[in-house]
C-alpha positions in Angstrom: -44.7 26.4 59.3 -43.0 27.7 56.2 -39.5 27.4 54.6 -37.3 30.8 54.5 -35.4 31.4 51.4 -33.0 34.2 51.0 -31.8 34.9 47.4 -28.9 37.4 46.8 -29.8 39.4 49.7 -27.8 42.8 50.3 -28.0 45.3 53.0 -26.2 48.4 52.9 -25.2 50.7 55.9 -23.3 54.1 55.2 -22.3 52.9 51.7 -21.1 49.5 53.0 -22.6 46.1 52.7 -23.1 44.4 55.9 -25.1 41.4 54.1 -23.6 41.0 50.6 -25.3 38.8 48.2 -26.2 36.1 50.7 -28.5 33.1 49.4 -29.5 30.4 51.9 -32.7 28.4 52.8 -34.1 27.4 56.1 -36.0 24.2 55.4 -39.5 23.8 56.7 -39.6 22.3 60.2 -35.8 22.4 60.6 -33.1 24.4 62.3 -31.0 26.6 60.5 -28.0 27.7 62.5 -26.2 31.0 61.4 -22.7 30.9 62.5 -20.1 33.8 62.7 -18.2 36.4 64.6 -19.6 39.8 65.6 -20.0 41.9 62.5 -20.5 38.8 60.1 -24.2 39.9 59.3 -26.0 37.4 61.5 -28.5 39.5 63.4 -29.0 41.8 60.4 -30.2 38.7 58.4 -32.7 38.0 61.3 -33.9 41.7 61.1 -34.5 41.3 57.5 -36.2 38.1 57.7 -38.5 39.7 60.5 -39.2 42.8 58.5 -37.5 45.1 60.9 -35.4 46.4 58.0 -35.5 46.5 54.2 -33.4 44.7 51.8 -31.3 46.8 49.5 -31.1 43.9 46.9 -32.4 40.4 46.5 -35.5 38.7 47.7 -36.8 37.0 51.0 -39.5 34.5 50.8 -41.6 32.9 53.5 -42.7 29.8 52.0 -44.1 30.7 48.4 -44.8 34.4 49.8 -42.4 37.2 48.9 -41.9 39.1 52.1 -39.0 41.4 51.0 -37.7 43.0 47.7 -36.1 46.4 47.5 -39.5 47.7 46.1 -41.7 45.8 48.5 -41.6 44.9 52.2 -44.4 43.1 53.9 -45.1 44.6 57.4 -43.5 42.5 60.2 -46.7 42.1 61.9 -48.2 40.2 58.6 -45.3 37.8 58.4 -46.2 35.6 61.5 -42.5 35.4 62.4 -41.6 34.8 66.0 -38.4 36.3 67.7 -36.5 35.3 70.9 -33.7 37.7 71.7 -30.7 37.5 73.9 -32.2 39.9 76.5 -35.6 38.2 76.3 -37.6 41.5 75.8 -40.4 40.6 77.9 -43.3 43.0 78.5 -42.1 44.1 82.1 -46.0 45.1 83.2 -47.3 41.7 81.9 -47.2 38.4 84.0 -45.5 35.4 82.5 -48.8 34.0 81.3 -49.9 37.4 79.9 -46.7 37.7 77.9 -47.1 34.2 76.4 -50.9 35.2 75.7 -49.9 38.4 74.2 -49.7 36.9 70.5 -53.3 35.1 71.0 -55.4 38.2 70.7 -57.6 36.6 68.1 -58.7 34.1 70.5 -61.5 34.1 73.0 -60.1 35.2 76.4 -60.7 31.8 78.0 -59.1 29.9 75.2 -56.1 32.4 74.9 -55.4 31.8 78.9 -55.8 28.2 78.6 -53.2 28.0 75.8 -50.8 30.3 77.7 -51.0 28.1 80.7 -50.6 25.2 78.5 -47.4 26.4 77.0 -46.1 27.3 80.5 -46.7 24.0 81.6 -44.7 22.5 78.7 -41.7 24.6 79.4 -42.0 23.7 83.3 -43.1 27.2 84.5 -46.8 26.5 85.3 -46.2 27.6 88.9 -44.8 30.9 87.7 -47.7 31.9 85.6 -48.5 35.0 87.6 -44.9 36.0 88.2 -43.7 39.2 86.7 -40.5 39.3 84.5 -38.5 41.1 87.4 -39.4 38.1 89.6 -38.1 35.5 87.3 -34.6 34.3 86.9 -32.7 34.7 83.5 -33.5 31.2 82.4 -37.1 31.4 83.4 -37.3 34.6 81.4 -35.8 33.0 78.4 -38.3 30.1 78.6 -41.2 32.5 78.7 -39.8 34.3 75.5 -39.6 30.9 73.8 -43.2 30.2 74.7 -44.4 33.5 73.7 -42.7 33.1 70.3 -44.1 29.7 69.6 -47.7 30.0 71.0 -49.0 31.8 67.9 -47.8 28.9 65.8 -45.4 31.2 63.7 -44.3 30.3 60.2 -40.7 30.7 61.6 -39.0 31.6 64.9 -35.8 33.6 65.0 -33.5 33.0 67.8 -30.8 35.9 68.1 -28.1 34.3 70.5 -30.7 33.3 72.9 -28.5 31.7 75.5 -25.2 33.7 75.6 -26.1 35.3 78.7 -26.6 32.2 80.9 -24.0 29.9 82.8 -23.0 26.9 81.1 -25.1 24.3 82.9 -28.3 26.5 82.6 -27.3 27.1 78.9 -27.2 23.3 78.1 -30.5 22.8 80.0 -32.3 25.4 78.2 -30.9 24.7 74.8 -32.3 21.3 75.1 -35.8 22.4 76.2 -35.6 24.7 73.1 -34.8 22.1 70.6 -37.4 19.8 72.2 -40.0 22.4 71.7 -39.0 23.3 68.2 -39.0 19.5 67.3 -42.4 18.8 68.9 -44.1 21.8 67.0 -42.3 21.2 64.0 -41.2 24.9 63.8 -38.8 26.1 61.1 -36.1 28.1 63.0 -33.1 30.4 62.3 -30.6 30.3 65.4 -28.0 32.7 65.4 -24.9 32.1 67.6 -21.0 32.9 67.6 -20.3 29.4 69.4 -19.3 26.6 66.8 -20.0 23.9 69.4 -23.5 25.2 69.8 -24.0 25.8 66.2 -23.1 21.8 65.5 -25.5 20.9 68.3 -28.6 22.7 67.2 -28.2 22.7 63.3 -30.0 20.6 60.8 -28.3 22.9 58.3 -25.4 25.5 59.0 -24.6 28.8 57.4 -21.2 30.0 58.2 -21.0 33.8 57.7 -17.9 36.2 57.6 -17.9 40.0 56.9 -21.5 39.8 55.5 -20.8 36.9 53.2 -21.8 33.5 53.3 -18.8 31.1 53.3 -20.7 27.9 53.3 -24.2 26.4 53.7 -24.3 22.6 54.5 -25.2 19.7 56.8 -23.2 20.3 60.0 -21.2 17.1 59.1 -20.4 18.1 55.8 -19.4 21.6 56.7 -17.0 20.0 59.5 -15.6 17.3 57.2 -15.7 19.3 53.7 -15.0 22.9 54.6 -15.2 25.1 51.5 -12.3 27.5 52.7 -9.8 27.9 55.5 -12.1 30.5 56.9 -14.9 27.9 57.0 -12.9 25.5 58.7 -11.7 27.9 61.3 -15.2 28.8 62.1 -15.8 25.2 63.3 -12.8 24.7 65.8 -9.1 25.2 66.1 -6.9 24.7 63.1 -3.4 24.7 62.2 -2.2 26.8 59.0 0.5 26.8 56.6 1.4 27.5 53.0 3.3 25.6 50.5 3.5 24.6 46.7 1.8 21.5 45.4 4.6 18.7 44.5 3.6 15.4 43.5 0.1 15.9 44.6 0.9 17.1 48.3 1.9 20.0 50.5 4.7 19.5 52.7 4.8 21.0 56.2 7.3 20.4 59.1 4.9 17.7 60.5 4.0 15.8 57.5 2.4 15.9 54.0 -1.0 16.8 53.1 -2.9 15.6 50.1 -3.6 18.2 47.3 -4.5 16.0 44.4 -7.2 18.4 43.5 -5.1 21.3 43.0 -2.8 22.1 40.1 0.6 20.9 40.4 3.0 23.5 41.1 0.5 25.9 42.3 0.7 27.8 45.6 -1.6 26.2 48.4 -2.8 26.9 51.9 -3.5 24.1 54.2 -5.6 23.7 57.3 -5.4 20.8 59.7 -7.8 20.4 62.7 -6.2 20.0 66.1 -7.8 16.8 66.7 -6.2 15.5 63.5 -2.6 15.9 64.8 -1.8 12.6 66.1 1.2 12.4 68.6 3.5 9.5 69.7 6.7 9.2 71.6 9.7 10.2 69.1 11.8 13.1 68.0 9.9 14.9 65.3 8.8 17.9 67.3 9.4 19.7 70.6 6.4 19.7 73.2 6.3 23.5 74.0 3.5 23.1 76.7 0.5 20.9 77.5 -2.9 22.3 79.0 -6.0 20.4 80.3 -8.8 20.7 78.0 -11.7 18.4 79.4 -11.0 14.7 78.1 -8.3 15.9 76.1 -5.0 18.0 76.5 -4.2 20.8 74.2 -0.6 20.5 73.3 1.7 22.9 71.6 4.3 21.4 69.2 7.3 23.1 67.4 9.3 21.9 64.3 11.5 24.1 62.0 10.2 27.3 63.7 6.6 26.5 63.3 4.3 26.0 66.1 1.0 24.1 65.8 -1.7 22.8 68.3 -2.9 19.0 68.6 -5.6 17.7 71.0 -4.5 14.6 72.7 -6.1 12.1 75.0 -5.5 13.5 78.6 -2.3 12.6 80.4 -0.8 10.7 77.5 1.9 13.3 76.4 4.7 12.8 78.8 7.8 13.5 77.0 9.7 16.6 75.7 9.6 15.3 72.0 7.2 13.7 69.9 6.8 12.2 66.6 3.8 13.7 64.6 1.0 12.0 62.2 -1.7 13.8 60.5 -5.3 12.3 60.1 -6.2 12.8 56.4 -9.9 13.3 57.4 -9.1 16.6 59.4 -6.5 18.0 56.9 -7.5 20.1 54.1 -5.7 21.8 51.0 -7.0 25.1 49.2 -5.7 27.2 46.3 -3.8 30.2 47.8 -5.5 32.1 45.1 -9.0 31.5 46.5 
């Protein structure tokens, strides 16, 4: 396996940068999750790394080897990079075993077939070795696609929203199978998703993208607890926002003050507060607008001075029409309004 390093990478479509000066690293034998909404540049980055497109600026390295610059693009087939797509992209005329064996042409036939069967056994599909893609369920097809990508022992594997078409139970099961396989084979992986919960679950490193730019790259816990911007904070879960001036090292909101000692006194600031950092108790400070079940919690909308925020409270604990509000400092962030 190899690390994957991007340095100031740019990709332009019709005069508009869709990947704009992105620098990040997928460490060797770890999973880097690329998180962002549609149009953030996630899938374009995978195509650039795979060699399916050329960069317009910057450099991509696979380990110590330069794979892409504006003047040179290493062919996709020479990169030894596996890919797993959302639509599986299995060869319809080949059986499951033959799909897995496809990237093992350099091996003698007997060894190629043995390795393919070994991989199918590893992912729990040995009994389906001779089935064709149209005879397999979506989850089974995705397992075969994963085995096909990993069987040739690639430098890295690229996973582009691999589970987004599956139901929640199957998605969780297949995600665990995938993470176990990547860990067992110590494969470097870049995992594209628009789902914040999934990104936090799979990532050793997390890169948050928006409109082609990298907002933040960090360990998942650091990205959640120390967001680089309001946009980075919002990418990882519901937040409440407000604006105000820094006075005595804090920014006032209708629900409580937020520390801003790292900002210039008197400067205009924007604040973000995670929903779970809004603590509710019986009282009079805010009006309860509505309460909706949200798993083990209730999602509660509250209002004060015309401002509406959201809170996550333990299920069935908000019983009154009015509440007092406390803000947990670990989930409250202040940023300069000037960016």
